[in-house]
N, C-alpha and C positions, 0 to 999 in steps of 0.2 A: 720611714724607719725600716731597717732591715729586720725581717722576721727571724725567729729562732731556726726554722727549717732552712732558710737561706744561709745562716751562719754555719749550721751543721754541714751543709753541702759543700762549704768551702774548706773544711778540714782536709788536710792532705798528709801523706807520708812525709815524715821529717819535721812536722810542726812540733814545737815544744809546748807542753801543757803545764799549767799551774793547777794541781789537784790538791792544794793545801786545805781546802774545805772538805775533802773526802776523808771518811773514817778509815777506808782501806788503804789509800795511797799516801796520804799525809805529807805532801811535799810539792815542790815545783821542779821543772826540768825533765819531766817525763816526755819521751819522744813518741810520736805516733808511728807505729811499726807497719800497720796495714790498714787500708780503708776499703770496705765493701759497700754495697748499696744499703745494707742494714746495720752495720756495726763498724767500730774502730777497734784496733788492737793496740793496747798500751801496756808496756811492761809485762807482756805475756798474757794479759787478761783481755777478753773481748768485752767491750761496752756497747750494748745495743744503742743505736742512735735514738730510739724511742725512750731511753732512760736518761738522756741528757736534757736537763730542765733549764739550763742557762749557760750562756757563753758571753764573756766580756773580754775586750781587748785592752792593750795599753799597759800590761804588767811586764816589767823588765827586771831581770835579776842578774847580778854578777856571779861569775863562778860556774855557770852552766857549761859554756863552751870555752870561756876564757876568764882568767882571774882579773882582767883589767876592763873588759868590755861587757856591757849589759846585753843580755839576750832577751828578746821579746817572747813572752809566754802567753798563751791564750788560756784564760781561766775557764775551766769547765765545772759546772755544778751537776752532780749526778743525783737522780732520784734517791732519796734517803733510804727507802726500803731496799733498793737494789745495792746500794753502797754497803749497807750493813750485811747483806747476804754475801757479797764478795769478801768482806772482812771475816765473816764467820767461816766461810769455806777455806780461806787461807789458813786460819788458825787450826781447823780440824785436819787439814792435809799436812801439817807440819812445816809449812813454808815460813820462813822468817823474813820480814821486810825491814 
């Protein structure tokens, strides 16, 4: 079985993510913008790889790239504490998502 760190290391720019379990992002179809050794950038926010607590594959959604074809999204679960911190910072800075 593939370990979580192996799954995290496979994330690349252009991957679509399902972050519907996230308090901050609340949706699917977010694209990975940048990947470094320690973090990924999604929708302008940096997510430390150490805060990713789960990854699962096989989620497909229509309407992300095309209204007729389904696009595979990788479901990412973020540490609850970090997720709430992102949401709180977004609210206090006046950003609307």
